[in-house]
C-alpha positions in Angstrom: 226.9 83.8 157.4 227.9 86.9 155.4 229.0 84.6 152.6 225.7 82.9 152.5 223.9 86.2 152.4 226.0 87.5 149.6 225.5 84.2 147.7 221.7 84.4 148.2 221.7 88.0 147.0 223.8 87.1 144.0 221.6 84.2 143.1 218.5 86.4 143.6 219.9 89.1 141.3 220.8 86.5 138.7 217.3 85.0 138.8 215.8 88.5 138.4 218.1 89.2 135.4 217.2 85.9 133.8 213.5 86.7 134.3 213.9 90.2 132.8 215.9 88.8 129.9 213.3 86.1 129.3 210.5 88.6 129.4 212.4 90.8 126.9 213.0 87.8 124.6 209.4 86.6 124.7 208.1 90.2 124.2 210.4 90.8 121.2 209.7 87.3 119.8 205.9 87.9 120.0 206.2 91.5 118.7 207.8 90.2 115.5 204.9 87.8 114.9 202.3 90.5 115.7 204.0 93.0 113.3 204.2 90.5 110.5 200.5 89.7 111.0 199.7 93.5 110.8 201.5 93.8 107.5 199.8 90.6 106.2 196.4 92.0 107.2 197.1 95.4 105.5 198.2 93.5 102.4 195.0 91.4 102.5 193.0 94.7 102.5 195.0 95.9 99.5 194.4 92.6 97.7 190.7 92.9 98.4 190.3 96.3 96.7 192.6 95.3 93.9 190.5 92.2 93.2 187.4 94.5 93.1 189.1 96.5 90.4 190.1 93.4 88.5 186.5 92.2 88.7 185.1 95.5 87.5 187.4 95.9 84.5 185.8 93.2 82.3 182.5 94.9 82.5 184.1 98.3 81.7 185.9 96.7 78.8 182.8 95.1 77.4 180.9 98.4 77.6 183.7 100.3 75.8 184.1 97.5 73.3 180.6 98.0 72.1 181.5 101.6 71.1 185.1 101.2 70.2 185.4 97.6 68.9 188.4 98.4 66.6 190.6 99.4 69.6 191.5 95.7 70.1 195.1 96.4 71.2 194.0 98.0 74.4 191.4 95.3 75.2 194.2 92.7 74.8 196.5 94.7 77.1 193.8 95.0 79.8 193.1 91.2 79.5 196.8 90.4 79.8 197.2 92.7 82.8 194.2 91.1 84.5 195.7 87.6 83.9 199.1 88.8 85.2 197.5 90.0 88.4 195.4 86.9 89.0 198.5 84.6 88.5 200.8 86.7 90.7 201.4 85.0 94.0 203.7 87.2 96.1 203.1 90.8 97.2 206.1 91.8 95.0 204.5 90.1 91.9 201.1 91.6 92.6 202.6 95.1 93.0 204.3 94.7 89.6 201.1 93.3 88.0 199.1 96.2 89.5 201.4 98.7 87.8 200.8 97.0 84.4 197.0 97.1 85.1 197.1 100.8 85.9 198.8 101.6 82.7 196.3 99.6 80.6 193.4 101.1 82.5 194.6 104.6 81.9 195.0 103.9 78.2 191.5 102.4 78.2 190.0 105.5 79.8 191.9 107.8 77.4 190.3 106.0 74.5 186.9 106.8 76.0 187.5 110.5 75.4 187.2 109.8 71.6 183.6 108.4 72.0 181.2 111.1 73.3 178.2 108.6 73.1 180.0 106.2 75.3 180.7 108.9 77.9 176.9 109.5 78.1 176.1 105.7 78.3 174.5 105.0 81.7 176.2 101.6 82.1 179.6 103.1 81.4 179.0 106.0 83.8 178.0 103.7 86.5 181.0 101.5 85.9 183.3 104.5 85.8 181.9 105.7 89.1 182.5 102.2 90.6 186.0 102.2 89.3 186.7 105.7 90.7 185.4 104.6 94.1 187.6 101.5 93.9 190.6 103.6 93.0 190.1 105.7 96.0 189.8 102.6 98.2 193.0 101.3 96.7 194.8 104.5 97.4 193.7 104.4 101.1 194.6 100.7 101.5 198.0 101.1 99.8 198.8 104.0 102.2 197.8 101.8 105.2 199.9 98.9 103.8 202.9 101.1 103.3 202.6 102.5 106.8 202.5 98.9 108.3 205.3 97.8 106.0 207.4 100.8 107.1 207.0 99.9 110.8 207.7 96.3 110.2 210.7 96.8 108.0 212.1 99.4 110.5 211.7 96.9 113.3 213.3 94.2 111.2 216.3 96.4 110.5 216.8 97.4 114.1 219.4 95.4 116.1 217.0 93.5 118.4 214.1 93.4 116.0 216.3 91.9 113.3 217.4 89.2 115.8 213.8 88.3 116.6 212.7 88.4 112.9 215.6 86.1 112.1 214.8 83.7 115.0 211.2 83.5 113.8 212.4 82.9 110.2 210.4 85.8 108.7 211.4 87.1 105.3 210.7 90.7 106.0 212.2 91.9 102.6 209.3 90.4 100.7 207.0 93.2 102.0 207.9 95.8 99.5 206.4 99.3 99.4 203.8 100.3 96.9 205.4 102.9 94.6 203.9 105.0 91.9 203.9 103.2 88.5 206.5 104.2 86.0 205.1 107.1 84.0 202.4 107.9 86.6 203.7 111.5 86.9 202.6 112.0 83.2 198.9 112.2 82.4 197.8 110.2 79.4 197.5 112.2 76.2 193.9 112.6 75.1 193.4 113.5 71.5 190.1 114.6 69.9 189.8 113.9 66.2 
């Protein structure tokens, strides 16, 4: 009788351990999926505001071109940067293309300083305000994306999180952080002639 009681207790404890282990596994497995979706959502928000910027830039360029038509090199760079962004497919490629776009855009805005009539143009001022608002939105969404990417990447690098990420087949390394563009610490030089 005692043996049967010990056996029943042992089986009961084993069943409880299996249930707890199963719950931990299912919870970790589902957490990996949820965390990836959070990063994807944050990235989608970044793409949304980056696309807004890309859509505004041709209007800004055309307004500037009317005043500074001979500055063709910068217009070409802006157009190339826009094409690079639109053809980028992965977050890593889009981050790189965004960096190129920011450089071209800062050069375009530096050129504007040489054209006082342009700075007073109502269309240009409206576009510049829209662009400034968009840049603020981009900064906010980049910050949110980086926060989500940090949580996800940290989970993926933990012992159990890494296991669940691997089981789900998620490539967590493709979720790079946004970093400041090269040369972002240096303000563009504005020269008045």
